[in-house]
C-alpha positions as CSV (number, residue, x, y, z in Angstrom):
1,M,3.0,-16.7,-32.9
2,D,5.1,-13.7,-31.9
3,I,8.6,-15.2,-31.9
4,C,10.6,-17.6,-34.1
5,L,14.2,-18.4,-34.9
6,Y,16.2,-16.8,-37.6
7,N,19.8,-17.9,-38.2
8,G,19.7,-19.4,-34.7
9,R,18.6,-16.1,-33.2
10,E,15.2,-15.4,-31.7
11,I,13.3,-12.6,-33.5
12,C,10.0,-11.0,-32.4
13,T,7.1,-9.5,-34.4
14,Y,7.0,-6.6,-32.0
15,D,10.3,-5.3,-33.5
16,L,8.5,-4.8,-36.8
17,K,6.7,-1.7,-35.6
18,D,7.8,1.4,-33.7
19,E,6.0,2.7,-30.6
20,A,3.5,4.5,-32.8
21,G,2.6,1.2,-34.5
22,I,4.2,2.1,-37.8
23,Y,6.0,-0.7,-39.7
24,Y,9.7,-0.8,-40.3
25,Q,9.2,-1.9,-43.9
26,D,12.8,-2.8,-44.5
27,I,12.7,-5.4,-41.7
28,V,9.4,-6.7,-42.9
29,L,10.8,-7.3,-46.4
30,E,13.9,-8.9,-45.0
31,W,11.9,-11.4,-42.9
32,K,9.5,-12.0,-45.7
33,R,12.3,-13.0,-48.1
34,N,13.9,-15.3,-45.5
35,A,10.6,-16.9,-44.6
36,A,10.2,-17.7,-48.3
37,K,13.7,-19.4,-48.1
38,K,12.4,-21.4,-45.1
39,K,14.9,-19.7,-42.8
40,L,12.3,-18.7,-40.2
41,I,11.9,-21.6,-37.8
42,C,9.3,-22.3,-35.1
43,V,10.9,-22.2,-31.6
44,D,8.8,-25.1,-30.4
45,C,8.6,-27.7,-33.2
46,G,11.4,-26.6,-35.6
47,S,9.1,-26.3,-38.6
48,P,9.4,-23.4,-41.1
49,V,7.0,-20.5,-40.5
50,Y,6.0,-17.5,-42.6
51,L,5.4,-13.9,-41.6
52,A,2.0,-12.3,-41.8
53,A,2.3,-8.5,-41.6
54,G,-0.9,-6.9,-42.7
55,L,-2.4,-3.5,-41.9
56,K,-5.5,-4.7,-40.0
57,K,-4.1,-7.2,-37.7
58,E,-0.9,-7.3,-35.6
59,P,1.9,-9.1,-37.4
60,Y,2.5,-12.8,-36.5
61,F,4.3,-15.9,-37.5
62,A,2.4,-19.0,-38.7
63,H,3.1,-22.5,-39.9
64,Y,2.9,-23.3,-43.6
65,D,1.2,-26.6,-42.9
66,I,-1.1,-27.8,-40.1
67,V,1.3,-29.4,-37.6
68,S,0.9,-30.8,-34.1
69,C,2.6,-27.7,-32.5
70,A,1.2,-26.4,-29.3
71,Y,2.6,-23.0,-29.9
72,G,1.3,-22.8,-33.4
73,K,-2.2,-23.7,-32.3
74,R,-2.4,-21.0,-29.7
75,M,-5.0,-18.4,-30.6
76,E,-4.5,-14.9,-29.2
77,S,-6.8,-11.9,-29.6
78,Q,-5.7,-8.7,-31.2
79,E,-6.1,-7.0,-27.9
80,L,-3.6,-9.4,-26.2
81,I,-1.1,-9.2,-29.1
82,R,-1.3,-5.4,-29.3
83,G,-0.9,-5.2,-25.5
84,K,2.2,-7.4,-25.6
85,R,3.7,-5.2,-28.3
86,L,3.1,-2.1,-26.2
87,L,4.7,-3.7,-23.2
88,Y,7.6,-5.0,-25.2
89,H,8.4,-1.4,-26.5
90,M,8.0,0.0,-22.9
91,L,10.5,-2.6,-21.7
92,K,12.9,-1.8,-24.5
93,R,12.7,1.9,-23.5
94,S,13.1,1.0,-19.8
95,F,16.1,-1.3,-20.2
96,P,17.8,-0.4,-23.4
97,S,20.9,-2.4,-22.5
98,K,19.1,-5.5,-21.2
99,E,17.9,-8.6,-23.0
100,I,14.1,-8.6,-23.4
101,Q,12.5,-11.9,-24.1
102,I,9.0,-12.6,-25.3
103,R,7.2,-15.8,-24.2
104,H,10.0,-16.8,-21.8
105,R,9.8,-20.4,-20.7
106,L,10.5,-20.8,-16.9
107,S,12.4,-23.7,-15.6
108,N,9.2,-25.1,-14.1
109,G,7.6,-25.3,-17.6
110,L,5.4,-22.3,-17.3
111,Y,5.6,-19.3,-19.6
112,T,5.7,-15.5,-18.8
113,T,4.7,-12.8,-21.3
114,C,8.0,-10.9,-21.2
115,Y,11.2,-11.4,-19.3
116,V,14.0,-9.0,-18.5
117,K,17.5,-10.5,-17.9
118,N,19.4,-8.4,-15.4
119,E,22.9,-9.6,-14.7
120,E,23.4,-6.7,-12.2
121,G,20.4,-7.6,-10.1
122,Y,17.1,-9.4,-10.1
123,D,15.4,-10.6,-13.3
124,L,11.9,-9.3,-14.0
125,A,9.0,-11.5,-15.2
126,I,6.1,-9.5,-16.8
127,D,2.8,-11.4,-16.8
128,Y,0.0,-9.8,-18.9
129,R,-3.3,-11.5,-19.0
130,L,-6.9,-10.7,-20.1
131,Q,-8.3,-13.4,-17.9
132,M,-7.7,-14.4,-14.3
133,L,-5.4,-17.3,-13.5
134,P,-6.8,-20.0,-11.2
135,I,-5.5,-19.4,-7.6
136,K,-3.5,-22.7,-7.7
137,E,-1.5,-21.6,-10.7
138,L,-1.2,-18.0,-9.4
139,D,0.3,-19.3,-6.1
140,L,2.6,-21.7,-8.1
141,R,4.0,-18.8,-10.1
142,V,4.5,-16.5,-7.1
143,Q,6.2,-19.3,-5.2
144,Y,8.5,-19.9,-8.1
145,F,9.4,-16.2,-8.6
146,D,10.1,-16.0,-4.8
147,E,12.3,-19.1,-4.8
148,Q,14.2,-18.0,-8.0
149,E,14.5,-14.4,-6.7
150,I,12.6,-13.0,-9.8
151,I,10.6,-9.9,-9.5
152,P,7.1,-10.5,-10.9
153,V,5.1,-7.7,-12.6
154,F,1.4,-8.5,-13.2
155,L,-0.8,-6.6,-15.6
156,L,-4.5,-7.2,-16.3
157,G,-6.6,-6.5,-19.4
158,V,-8.7,-3.3,-19.1
159,R,-12.0,-5.4,-19.2
160,Q,-11.1,-6.8,-15.8
161,D,-11.4,-3.3,-14.4
162,K,-15.0,-3.4,-13.2
163,K,-14.8,0.1,-11.8
164,K,-16.2,-1.0,-8.5
165,G,-15.5,0.6,-5.1
166,Q,-13.2,-2.2,-4.2
167,L,-10.7,-4.5,-5.9
168,S,-11.5,-8.1,-6.4
169,W,-9.6,-10.8,-4.5
170,Y,-7.5,-11.4,-7.6
171,Q,-6.7,-7.7,-8.0
172,T,-5.9,-7.3,-4.3
173,Y,-3.6,-10.3,-4.6
174,I,-1.7,-8.5,-7.3
175,Q,-1.7,-5.2,-5.4
176,N,-0.1,-7.0,-2.4
177,L,2.7,-8.3,-4.6
178,S,3.4,-5.1,-6.6
179,G,2.0,-2.2,-4.6
180,S,-0.7,-1.6,-7.1
181,C,-3.1,-3.2,-9.6
182,V,-2.4,-2.2,-13.2
183,F,-4.8,-2.5,-16.1
184,L,-3.5,-2.1,-19.7
185,D,-5.9,-0.6,-22.2
186,A,-4.3,-1.8,-25.5
187,K,-6.7,0.2,-27.6
188,E,-6.2,3.6,-25.9
189,E,-2.5,2.7,-25.1
190,I,-2.8,3.7,-21.5
191,L,-2.0,2.1,-18.1
192,H,-4.7,2.5,-15.5
193,M,-3.3,2.0,-12.0
194,K,-5.3,1.3,-8.9
195,H,-4.6,1.0,-5.2
196,H,-7.2,-0.1,-2.7
197,I,-6.8,1.6,0.7
198,T,-8.5,0.5,3.9
199,Y,-8.7,3.1,6.7
200,V,-10.6,3.9,9.8
201,E,-13.0,6.8,10.0
202,N,-15.0,7.5,13.2
203,R,-13.8,4.1,14.5
204,K,-15.5,2.4,11.5
205,R,-13.5,0.5,8.9
206,K,-13.9,2.0,5.4
207,S,-12.2,1.5,2.0
208,K,-11.3,3.7,-1.0
209,V,-9.7,3.0,-4.3
210,Y,-7.2,5.6,-5.5
211,Q,-6.6,5.5,-9.3
212,K,-4.6,7.3,-11.9
213,T,-4.1,6.8,-15.7
214,Y,-0.8,7.2,-17.6
215,S,0.1,6.9,-21.3
216,I,2.2,3.8,-21.7
217,H,4.5,5.8,-24.0
218,D,5.2,8.2,-21.1
219,I,6.1,5.6,-18.5
220,T,8.9,3.2,-17.8
221,L,9.5,0.2,-15.5
222,S,12.1,0.4,-12.9
223,K,14.5,-2.4,-11.8
224,D,12.4,-3.1,-8.6
225,G,9.3,-3.9,-10.7
226,T,7.4,-0.6,-10.0
227,F,6.5,1.9,-12.7
228,D,8.5,5.2,-12.8
229,C,5.6,7.6,-11.9
230,D,4.1,9.5,-9.0
231,F,1.4,7.0,-8.3
232,Y,3.0,5.2,-5.4
233,E,4.0,8.4,-3.6
234,E,0.5,9.8,-4.1
235,C,-1.0,6.6,-2.7
236,E,1.2,6.8,0.4
237,R,0.3,10.5,0.7
238,R,-3.4,9.7,0.6
239,K,-2.9,7.0,3.3
240,I,-1.1,9.5,5.5
241,E,-3.8,12.1,4.9
242,L,-6.5,9.6,5.9
243,E,-4.6,8.5,9.0
244,Q,-4.0,12.2,10.0
245,K,-7.7,12.9,9.4
246,E,-8.7,10.1,11.7
247,E,-6.1,11.2,14.2
248,R,-7.5,14.7,14.2
249,E,-11.0,13.4,14.6
250,Q,-10.0,11.1,17.5
251,N,-8.2,14.1,19.1
252,R,-11.3,16.2,18.7
253,L,-13.4,13.5,20.3
254,R,-10.9,13.1,23.1
255,E,-11.1,16.9,23.7
256,I,-14.8,16.7,23.8
257,R,-14.7,13.8,26.3
258,D,-12.1,15.6,28.3
259,R,-14.3,18.8,28.4
260,E,-17.3,16.7,29.4
261,R,-15.3,14.9,32.1
262,R,-13.9,18.2,33.4
263,Y,-17.4,19.7,33.3
264,H,-18.8,16.7,35.2
265,E,-16.0,16.9,37.8
266,E,-16.6,20.6,38.2
267,Q,-20.3,20.0,38.6
268,I,-19.6,17.4,41.2
269,E,-17.2,19.8,43.0
270,K,-19.8,22.6,42.9
271,D,-22.5,20.2,44.2
272,R,-20.2,19.2,47.0
273,I,-19.4,22.8,47.9
274,L,-23.0,23.7,47.7
275,A,-24.0,20.7,49.9
276,T,-21.2,21.8,52.4
277,I,-22.5,25.3,52.5
278,Q,-26.1,24.1,52.9
279,E,-25.0,21.8,55.7
280,R,-23.1,24.6,57.4
281,K,-26.2,26.9,57.1
282,K,-28.4,24.1,58.5
283,L,-26.1,23.7,61.5
284,Q,-25.9,27.4,62.0
285,N,-29.7,27.6,61.9
286,E,-30.0,24.7,64.3
287,Q,-27.5,26.4,66.6
288,K,-29.4,29.7,66.4
289,L,-32.6,27.8,67.1
290,L,-31.0,26.1,70.1
291,E,-29.7,29.5,71.3
292,Y,-33.1,31.1,70.8
293,Q,-34.7,28.2,72.7
294,E,-32.1,28.6,75.4
295,W,-32.7,32.3,75.6
296,C,-36.5,31.7,75.7
297,K,-36.0,29.2,78.5
298,Q,-33.7,31.5,80.4
299,N,-36.1,34.3,80.0
300,S,-39.0,32.2,81.1
301,L,-37.1,31.1,84.2
302,L,-36.4,34.8,85.1
303,K,-40.0,35.6,85.0
304,I,-40.9,33.0,87.6
305,D,-40.4,33.8,91.3
306,F,-39.4,30.4,92.5
307,H,-38.8,31.8,96.1
308,T,-42.5,32.7,96.7
309,I,-44.5,30.5,94.3
310,A,-46.8,28.0,96.0
311,L,-45.4,24.5,95.7
312,P,-47.4,21.4,95.2
313,E,-47.0,18.5,97.6
314,G,-43.8,16.5,97.0
315,I,-41.8,19.5,95.7
316,R,-39.2,21.0,98.0
317,R,-38.2,24.6,97.5
318,D,-34.6,24.2,98.2
319,V,-34.3,21.4,95.7
320,L,-36.4,23.3,93.2
321,L,-34.1,26.4,93.5
322,N,-31.1,24.1,93.0
323,C,-32.7,22.6,89.9
324,V,-33.4,26.1,88.4
325,E,-29.8,27.0,88.8
326,M,-28.7,23.8,87.1
327,M,-31.1,24.6,84.2
328,K,-29.6,28.1,83.9
329,N,-26.2,26.4,83.6
330,G,-27.4,24.0,81.0
331,Q,-27.3,21.0,83.2
332,E,-30.7,19.6,82.6
333,E,-29.5,16.1,82.4
334,M,-28.7,16.3,86.1
335,I,-32.3,17.2,87.1
336,S,-34.8,14.5,88.1
337,K,-37.7,13.9,85.8
338,R,-40.3,15.1,88.3
339,Y,-38.6,18.5,89.0
340,L,-37.8,19.0,85.3
341,N,-41.4,18.3,84.3
342,Y,-42.7,20.7,87.0
343,I,-40.3,23.5,85.9
344,N,-41.3,23.1,82.2
345,M,-44.9,23.2,83.2
346,L,-44.4,26.5,84.9
347,M,-42.5,27.9,82.0
348,E,-45.2,26.9,79.5
349,G,-47.9,28.5,81.7
350,N,-46.0,31.6,82.1
């Protein structure tokens, strides 16, 4: 047990050591003497307890006799006890004028590791665990904190940090509540903070875990439940950098597409202009051919003496001369087929 009652006041074993883990021997002796006088009382069952304050294990209170006390039967690892002591001292340093409670009992019957009473704002509930809570109990706690306007601060044991590329669902749950997932290494006395970032790269969804380590002796907790460090700002900066990188990439791709579109449009325009030029040349060539053919026809007509040429039966000279004049004037459509064929035959034979 880490707390008991002494003269009606709650005392905590974490006050027996300083932040470096060195005992305050005068307090140890005082509590030892009062325990011998049966003045240290269990907060749960009211039975006398004694103080164990050795050099190998973290100090603790224990019952003299085996009693049916749920608090007295709780077994905690040295890692958990040491971690709670480190958190307790960090909270003392963070809120020197506030009341810090260990194993605070909530009105719904659940307990939280540490509790900070803040008359000027929201209370803080610090929940430090080496193992995951079932999702049902986790939801129950979060719902209670929300209803009671209490700021929760969740910390995990370092062994829950699997050092994977992503956070687990439990760790992501905590990150969504607090802005980060924090692991406490009680042995090394450090806080390992992680933040899982999802982002888009080349239109594909990707993830990255940003992480940073701090000495628990160099960090404090703020009134809003976040740690006083540069981690949150750096996470936000990393997010912005990734977003800007993707924006630059999308701008680059848009520029490439725009260049390709402009090139395609220019090629279409060039092809259209080339086709127009070719069509114009074709028409010009056809016109020249027609002009040449007309010249050849006119030239052939001039070489034939239609006034003296012998005429076959059925061809009248006056009509023939009239037809020749019409051909010279480009009025072939007005000439009968018989006369037109006769004149063409003469031109081909000339």
